[in-house]
N, C-alpha and C positions, 0 to 999 in steps of 0.2 A: 504493498500499499504506500502511498507517497503523500509526503506532506502535505500537508491543507498551506491553502493560498494566500498568505498570511501578506498586502500591501506594503504597510508599516517597513517590512526590511528592506525592502525594494529602492534602489540610487543611490544610498548614503556613501558607496565609494565614487561615483560619479561626482558627489556632493562635496565631498572633500578634494577629489582632483583640485575642482570651479574654485571652491576655497583657499586651497595653496597657490592657486593662480591667482587669483584676487590678492593678493595680500604682498606674490612676489613682485605683481606688475605696479603696485601700492609702492614697494620699495625700491623698484627704479626709479618709477617717477620723481621719489624724495631724493634719491643720490643723485640725479639729473639734474634737478634743480637746486639743490645744493653747491655742483660744482659748476653751474654756469649763468645762475641768477646777479645779476648784478644791479642794486639800488638805483635808482634816477638821479640822487646825486654825488655818485660814487664819482671821485678825480679820477681816475684810471679812464673815468667814460665820455669827459666832457672833451675832449678833443676831438674824439670824434662826434660829439653832435654840432659843435663849434664850425666846423673843417664842412659840414653837411651844410647848415642853416646858413652860413658866408655864401655858398653855391647857390643856392635856393634861392638867396635875396640879391646876389649881380644879374639872376637870369630874370628876373621878375622887377631888378632897376631899384629896390629898392638897398636902404643901406645894411651894412652886412653889421651880424651883432657883436656884441659887444663880450669880450668875455667873459663877463663880472654878472654878467646873461644865464651862461651853463654856469654858473657858482664854482665858478675858472680863481684861479691863483690873483692875489688883486697884487 
């Protein structure tokens, strides 16, 4: 005679795999964020924005932004 059907025992292995995969993806996303995020006021990022803004301003015929506008050194 076979075991009676019990729907409560079905799918727990797959649910565990999904939970482990989700935890791994969250860990990967956190690690990438931690290693690559730069705050907008980060001093290392000011040169990039200043150069980009001065190019945009020169194309639009406006005066270029000053370095102080981007939090640069005074």
